[in-house]
C-alpha positions in Angstrom: -22.6 -4.8 32.1 -19.1 -5.4 33.3 -17.6 -7.0 30.1 -15.9 -10.4 29.9 -13.2 -11.4 32.3 -12.4 -15.0 33.0 -13.2 -16.3 29.5 -11.1 -13.7 27.7 -8.1 -16.0 27.2 -10.2 -18.8 25.5 -12.1 -16.3 23.4 -8.9 -14.6 22.2 -7.3 -17.9 21.4 -10.3 -19.0 19.4 -10.9 -15.7 17.5 -7.3 -14.5 17.1 -6.0 -10.9 17.2 -8.2 -8.1 16.2 -6.5 -6.8 13.0 -7.2 -6.3 9.4 -5.1 -8.3 7.0 -3.2 -6.0 4.7 -3.8 -6.3 1.0 -1.3 -8.3 -1.0 1.3 -6.1 -2.6 2.8 -6.9 -6.0 6.5 -8.1 -6.0 9.1 -5.3 -6.4 10.1 -6.4 -9.9 6.5 -5.9 -11.1 6.4 -2.4 -9.6 9.7 -1.6 -11.4 8.3 -3.0 -14.7 5.2 -0.8 -14.3 7.4 2.2 -13.9 9.6 1.2 -16.9 6.8 0.3 -19.3 3.7 2.2 -18.1 2.2 5.4 -19.4 4.3 7.8 -21.4 7.3 5.4 -21.2 5.5 3.1 -23.6 5.5 5.8 -26.3 9.2 6.4 -25.8 9.9 2.7 -26.1 8.0 2.6 -29.3 10.0 5.6 -30.6 13.3 3.9 -29.6 12.3 0.6 -31.3 11.3 2.5 -34.5 14.6 4.4 -34.5 16.5 1.1 -34.2 14.3 -0.4 -36.9 15.0 2.6 -39.2 18.7 2.3 -38.6 18.5 -1.4 -39.4 16.8 -0.6 -42.7 19.4 2.1 -43.5 22.3 -0.2 -42.7 21.0 -2.9 -45.0 20.7 -0.5 -47.9 23.8 1.7 -47.5 27.4 0.8 -46.9 28.0 3.8 -44.6 24.5 4.6 -43.1 23.8 7.8 -41.1 23.9 7.0 -37.4 21.2 9.5 -36.4 18.5 6.9 -35.8 20.9 4.7 -33.8 21.9 7.5 -31.5 18.3 8.7 -31.1 17.2 5.2 -30.2 20.0 4.8 -27.7 19.2 8.2 -26.1 15.4 7.3 -25.9 16.2 4.0 -24.3 18.6 5.6 -21.8 16.0 8.3 -20.9 13.2 5.7 -20.4 15.4 3.5 -18.2 16.8 6.3 -16.1 13.3 7.8 -15.7 11.9 4.4 -14.7 14.6 3.9 -12.1 14.0 7.3 -10.5 10.2 6.8 -10.6 10.6 3.4 -8.9 12.9 4.8 -6.3 10.5 7.7 -5.5 7.5 5.2 -5.3 9.5 2.9 -2.9 10.5 5.9 -0.8 7.0 7.2 -0.5 5.6 3.7 0.3 8.2 3.4 3.1 7.2 6.8 4.5 3.5 5.8 4.5 4.4 2.5 6.3 6.3 4.5 8.9 3.3 6.7 9.5 1.2 3.6 10.3 3.7 2.5 12.9 4.2 5.9 14.5 0.9 6.1 16.4 0.1 2.9 18.4 -3.5 2.0 18.3 -5.0 1.5 21.7 -8.5 1.2 23.1 -10.2 1.7 26.4 -11.7 -1.7 27.4 -13.9 -2.6 30.3 -13.3 -6.2 31.5 -14.8 -7.5 34.7 -15.8 -4.0 35.7 -12.2 -2.7 35.4 -11.3 0.0 32.8 -7.9 -0.4 31.2 -6.1 0.8 28.1 -5.0 -2.1 25.9 -3.5 -2.6 22.4 -6.3 -2.6 19.8 -5.2 -6.0 18.6 -6.1 -7.5 22.0 -9.8 -6.6 21.8 -12.0 -9.7 21.5 -15.6 -10.7 21.3 -17.4 -9.7 24.5 -15.2 -6.7 25.4 -16.9 -3.5 26.3 -15.1 -0.7 24.5 -15.2 3.0 25.3 -14.7 4.8 22.0 -13.9 8.5 21.8 -13.5 10.9 18.9 -10.4 10.0 16.8 -10.2 6.4 18.0 -9.5 3.9 15.2 -10.5 0.3 15.7 -10.6 -2.5 13.3 -13.3 -4.3 15.1 -16.9 -5.4 14.8 -18.5 -3.6 17.7 -22.0 -3.4 19.0 -22.9 0.1 20.0 -24.6 0.1 23.4 -24.7 3.9 24.0 -23.6 6.8 21.9 -24.0 10.5 21.3 -22.8 12.2 18.1 -21.3 9.2 16.3 -19.7 8.9 12.8 -18.2 5.8 11.2 -15.5 5.7 8.5 -15.7 2.9 6.0 -12.5 3.5 4.0 -10.8 0.3 5.1 -13.7 -1.7 3.8 -14.6 0.2 0.6 -11.1 1.4 -0.3 -12.4 4.9 -1.2 
């Protein structure tokens, strides 16, 4: 077969670009709060609150209470906040690096339209195109395999594994 030719424009307009919609990402403030209050940080927050609570009890019973618990609570709070800021910064930096990797390699496909073979952007593939797939090609497309030899499929974009 020679693939589609004349009707490509109307099929592309009807079906839209060939791309996966990225998953929704949580807002930045939620990511920051997860770093600030998640995991081991929760135990440190509990320790800081208990230190402030103990200082409150001491200050209500004594005229000149020892300030050990107040200092310890302040240090724990400072450590948790600073650690949360650094963890958030590191996570944001690594996410930006991963996004840049996605943009580094342009995804193209070899398409046969009207008997002519050409290399096009993978987002411009539409229903009816004949696609020549080689090892290492990544396509976010529903394709029907007409002929193959030694073929493997990777489902990670669908199964998130």
